[in-house]
C-alpha positions in Angstrom: 89.7 3.9 -8.0 90.7 4.2 -11.6 88.4 6.4 -13.7 88.6 7.4 -17.3 87.1 10.8 -16.3 87.2 12.9 -13.2 85.0 12.3 -10.1 81.3 12.2 -11.0 79.7 11.9 -7.5 76.3 13.4 -7.3 76.1 15.3 -10.5 72.4 15.7 -9.8 73.2 17.9 -6.8 75.6 19.9 -8.9 72.9 20.5 -11.5 70.5 21.8 -8.7 73.2 24.3 -7.8 73.4 25.4 -11.4 69.7 25.9 -11.5 69.8 28.1 -8.4 72.5 30.4 -9.9 71.5 33.9 -11.1 72.3 33.2 -14.7 70.6 30.4 -16.7 72.5 27.2 -17.1 73.4 26.6 -20.8 73.0 23.0 -22.1 74.2 22.4 -25.7 72.6 19.4 -27.2 74.5 16.2 -28.0 73.4 13.0 -29.6 76.4 10.8 -28.8 79.4 10.3 -26.4 81.8 12.2 -28.6 79.5 15.2 -28.5 79.4 15.0 -24.7 83.2 15.1 -24.5 83.3 18.1 -26.8 80.8 20.0 -24.8 82.8 19.5 -21.6 86.0 20.4 -23.3 84.4 23.6 -24.6 83.8 24.7 -21.0 80.1 24.2 -20.5 78.6 23.2 -17.1 76.0 20.7 -18.3 75.0 18.6 -21.3 71.6 18.0 -22.9 70.8 14.7 -24.6 68.6 15.5 -27.6 65.9 13.1 -28.6 65.8 14.7 -32.1 69.5 14.2 -32.5 69.4 10.6 -31.0 66.8 9.6 -33.6 68.8 11.3 -36.4 72.1 9.7 -35.4 70.9 6.2 -34.4 68.3 5.7 -37.1 68.9 8.5 -39.7 65.2 9.3 -39.2 63.2 12.3 -37.9 62.0 12.7 -34.3 58.6 11.0 -34.5 58.7 8.5 -31.7 60.6 5.7 -33.4 63.1 5.1 -30.6 62.0 3.2 -27.5 62.9 3.4 -23.9 65.7 0.8 -24.0 67.4 2.6 -27.0 67.1 6.0 -25.4 68.3 4.9 -22.0 71.3 3.1 -23.6 72.2 6.3 -25.4 71.8 8.3 -22.2 74.2 5.8 -20.5 76.8 6.2 -23.2 76.6 10.0 -23.0 76.7 10.2 -19.2 79.7 7.8 -19.1 81.6 10.1 -21.5 81.5 13.2 -19.3 81.8 14.3 -15.7 79.1 17.0 -16.3 75.5 16.7 -15.3 73.4 15.3 -18.2 69.7 16.2 -18.7 68.0 13.9 -21.1 65.0 13.9 -23.3 62.6 11.1 -22.2 59.8 11.8 -24.7 56.4 10.9 -23.2 57.9 8.6 -20.5 57.2 5.9 -23.1 53.6 5.2 -22.0 51.4 5.6 -19.0 52.4 6.6 -15.4 53.7 3.1 -14.7 55.9 3.4 -17.8 57.1 6.8 -16.6 58.2 5.2 -13.3 60.4 2.7 -15.2 61.7 5.5 -17.4 62.9 7.4 -14.4 64.5 4.3 -12.9 66.3 3.5 -16.1 67.5 7.0 -16.7 68.8 7.3 -13.1 70.6 4.0 -13.6 72.1 5.4 -16.8 73.7 8.2 -14.8 71.8 11.2 -16.0 70.9 14.0 -13.6 67.4 14.7 -14.9 64.9 14.3 -17.7 61.9 15.8 -19.3 58.6 14.1 -19.9 55.9 15.6 -22.2 52.2 15.3 -22.6 52.0 14.2 -26.2 50.3 11.0 -27.2 52.6 8.1 -28.0 54.2 8.0 -30.6 55.2 11.7 -30.2 56.6 14.3 -32.6 59.3 16.9 -32.3 57.7 19.8 -30.5 58.2 22.2 -33.4 56.5 20.0 -36.0 52.8 20.3 -37.0 50.0 17.9 -36.0 50.8 17.3 -32.4 48.2 15.6 -30.2 48.3 15.7 -26.4 46.9 13.4 -23.7 44.2 14.5 -21.2 45.5 16.9 -18.6 44.8 14.5 -15.8 46.9 11.8 -17.3 49.8 14.2 -17.7 49.5 15.2 -14.1 49.5 11.6 -13.0 52.5 10.8 -15.2 54.5 13.7 -13.7 53.5 12.7 -10.2 54.6 9.1 -10.8 57.9 10.3 -12.2 58.6 12.5 -9.2 57.8 9.7 -6.8 60.0 7.2 -8.7 63.3 8.9 -8.3 65.8 7.5 -5.8 68.0 10.6 -5.7 66.0 13.6 -4.4 68.2 15.8 -6.5 67.3 14.1 -9.8 65.5 16.8 -11.7 62.0 16.2 -13.2 61.1 18.5 -16.0 57.5 18.7 -17.1 57.1 19.6 -20.8 53.7 20.5 -22.2 53.0 20.7 -25.9 49.5 21.9 -25.4 50.2 25.4 -26.8 49.9 24.3 -30.4 46.7 22.2 -30.3 44.8 23.9 -27.4 46.3 27.4 -26.9 48.4 29.1 -24.3 45.9 29.1 -21.5 45.7 25.4 -21.6 49.5 25.1 -21.7 49.7 27.3 -18.6 47.1 25.3 -16.8 48.9 22.0 -17.5 52.2 23.6 -16.4 50.7 24.5 -13.0 49.3 21.0 -12.6 52.7 19.5 -13.3 54.2 21.9 -10.8 51.8 20.8 -8.1 52.4 17.1 -9.0 56.1 17.5 -8.2 57.9 18.8 -11.3 61.1 20.7 -10.5 61.3 22.6 -13.8 58.5 23.6 -16.3 59.0 23.5 -20.0 56.2 25.1 -22.1 57.1 24.0 -25.6 56.9 25.9 -28.9 55.9 29.4 -27.7 55.5 31.6 -30.8 56.3 35.2 -29.8 57.9 37.5 -27.2 54.5 38.2 -25.6 53.9 34.5 -25.0 57.3 34.1 -23.5 56.8 37.1 -21.2 53.4 35.8 -20.0 54.8 32.3 -19.3 57.7 33.8 -17.3 55.3 36.0 -15.3 52.6 33.3 -14.6 55.1 30.6 -13.7 57.7 32.8 -11.9 57.6 30.6 -8.8 59.2 27.6 -10.6 62.4 27.3 -12.7 61.7 27.5 -16.4 63.3 26.0 -19.4 63.9 27.9 -22.6 64.2 25.7 -25.7 66.5 27.5 -28.2 65.1 25.3 -31.0 67.2 26.1 -34.1 64.7 27.0 -36.9 61.7 26.2 -34.6 58.6 28.2 -33.7 60.1 30.1 -30.7 61.8 33.5 -31.3 65.6 33.3 -31.4 66.3 35.5 -28.3 69.7 36.5 -27.1 71.1 35.2 -23.8 70.6 38.6 -22.2 66.9 38.6 -23.3 66.4 35.1 -21.9 68.1 36.0 -18.7 66.0 39.1 -18.3 62.8 37.0 -18.6 64.0 34.8 -15.7 64.5 31.4 -17.4 66.7 29.1 -15.3 68.0 26.9 -18.1 68.5 27.0 -21.9 68.8 24.0 -24.1 70.2 24.2 -27.6 69.2 20.8 -28.9 70.5 20.6 -32.4 73.2 23.1 -32.9 75.9 20.4 -32.8 73.9 18.1 -35.0 73.3 20.7 -37.7 76.9 21.9 -37.6 78.3 18.3 -37.9 75.9 17.5 -40.7 77.0 20.6 -42.8 80.7 19.8 -42.1 80.3 16.2 -43.2 78.3 17.3 -46.3 81.1 19.6 -47.3 83.9 17.1 -46.6 82.1 14.4 -48.6 81.5 16.7 -51.5 85.3 17.4 -51.5 86.1 13.7 -51.4 83.7 13.0 -54.3 85.3 15.7 -56.4 89.0 14.9 -55.6 88.8 11.2 -54.9 90.9 11.5 -51.8 91.0 13.9 -48.7 94.1 15.7 -50.1 92.3 19.1 -50.3 90.0 18.5 -47.4 92.5 17.5 -44.7 93.5 21.0 -43.8 90.0 21.7 -42.6 90.0 18.6 -40.3 91.5 18.1 -36.9 94.9 16.4 -37.1 94.9 12.7 -36.3 97.0 13.2 -33.1 94.8 16.2 -32.1 91.8 14.0 -32.4 93.2 11.0 -30.5 94.2 13.4 -27.7 90.7 14.9 -27.7 89.1 11.4 -27.1 91.5 10.5 -24.3 94.3 8.4 -25.8 97.0 9.9 -23.5 94.9 8.7 -20.5 94.8 5.2 -21.9 98.5 5.3 -22.6 99.2 6.3 -19.0 97.0 3.4 -17.8 98.9 1.0 -20.1 102.2 2.1 -18.6 100.8 1.9 -15.0 99.5 -1.7 -15.5 102.0 -2.9 -18.1 99.2 -3.6 -20.5 
């Protein structure tokens, strides 16, 4: 069978293997298919689809629940199709109640991703590091995670339960919700927006029996720990949701400022990939080989 990429069979099983490794699996964030290709070419083992970045790139707007399930699932499909790596995707609140969460899991699985995270904020939600978050009752969250876990067709599809209860209700409530989500069938726990090292250590101790996600949120509320520190705490995966988004934004701002000043790219072109380098990067040689093979 002809494929534009290498074999992608059961990437969900591959991600489970990564979760079981001694070192945490690193997932840079991407917001489009090009970013997914760049992450794979950089040598990473998995990709994270950022909802924050998806909203910024598709709408030019902040992460405040403006994108719906169909839009997010379509973006997940594009990203998963562009890489042979496992993709873990932001699924916001599951886009409604437990029944909606079932459909969310089904659509994300059909999109080709290997896992997702669902949170306990009300709909519409906000970025986990913004102020003014509101969460649903704990029992509703437990039901939503249970429904999501039951809905998956591939048993290796990873369900990540994210609680945002730390900000509005305190750490004890967040820990209680995380335990409820674990018992409901979550494979990984994600306690969002922890604010200091003591909180991180307590979460790692209290939830040591379940793989934990560390959100390296650039500029967010959680301390910017080193990888060695994160590893020592026992976290199984690290997402870096907006590093590529911020880097790309600054690079475009600088290039546009140069274009505005000079009127052409004459002085900016040296800082850019060459045209041939870029077309190689996005797979033109592969297309050329297929054209030669089939006489297209």
